[in-house]
N, C-alpha and C positions, 0 to 999 in steps of 0.2 A: 333488455336488461335495464334494472331500473337502477337510478343512480342514486349512490350511497348519501346518505342524510349527511353526515359530517365526518370530516377526516381531521383529526388533529395531527401536526408534526411538530416536534419539539427541535428547534434549529440553534438552540443555545448552545449545545456542543461541537458545533461544524467548525472544524479547523480549517479547512482549504476549498475551495470551488470544487474540486472530485468530490470530496466526501458530501458537499451539498445535492450535487448532482443524483449521487447515488443514492441518499437518502428521498429526494424528490421521485426518483423513479421508482423505488421500492414503495413508498407510500401511495402513490396514484397510480400504481400499476402501467408504468411505461412498457414498451415491447423491449426486450434483449436489443434490439440495434439501435437505440435511443444513444444519441450523439454527444450529449453529456457537455452541451454549450446553449446559450441562450437561445439562439436560432432552433436548435433542435428541441428546446423548452417550447418554444411559441408553436411550433409544428404539433407537438404531442397533446399540448393542452387544447389547441383549436381544432386539431384533425384526428387523432390517434386514441385518445382515452374520452370517456365521460368524466368529466369534472363532479366532484360531489356537489350536494346543494350547498354546502358549508365549508370552507376550507379555515381551519383556525392555525395561526402560527403561532406555536409558543415561544417564548424567550426571544422574541423578535429583535428587540433593542439590542440583546448580545450580538445577534448576528450581523446588526448594522455596524456595530462596532468593530468586530472581528474581520467582516467582509464586507465594507460599506459598498463598494463597486456592484459585487454580486446581489447584495440586497437590494440595490438600486434597480438592477436589472431585471430581478426577478419581480421587484414589485410594479415594475413598467409593464411587464408581460401580463401579469393579473390584471391591473388595471384597463390595459390596452384591450384585453379580452372583455373586461365588463362592459366597454364602451361600444366595442364592434360587434360581439355575439352575447349580449344580456341575456337571452334565453338559455345559453348553455353555460354561462360564466359562474363560478362559485360565489355566495356571499363570503367576504372575506374578513376574518376576525385576527387583528394583532394583537398579541396578548405578552 
């Protein structure tokens, strides 16, 4: 299966961590057994799904203000993937 060229996720209206994980699960095609936590997110992006060429996170600043810890964990996972598995990582756009 070919990687998707671009996935855009609007994270601006997310109110809690559960909503954020559900949004990520749906947008990135995580399996139903996805654990909805940051360890499970790491496992999903590095071993369970093929990340798109570009991942654009719309209204990122709003997420950082609403859920600063979750935004930090998410960015850390995505950045770690870029450094550890650059050939499989998405190019990140924070808008």
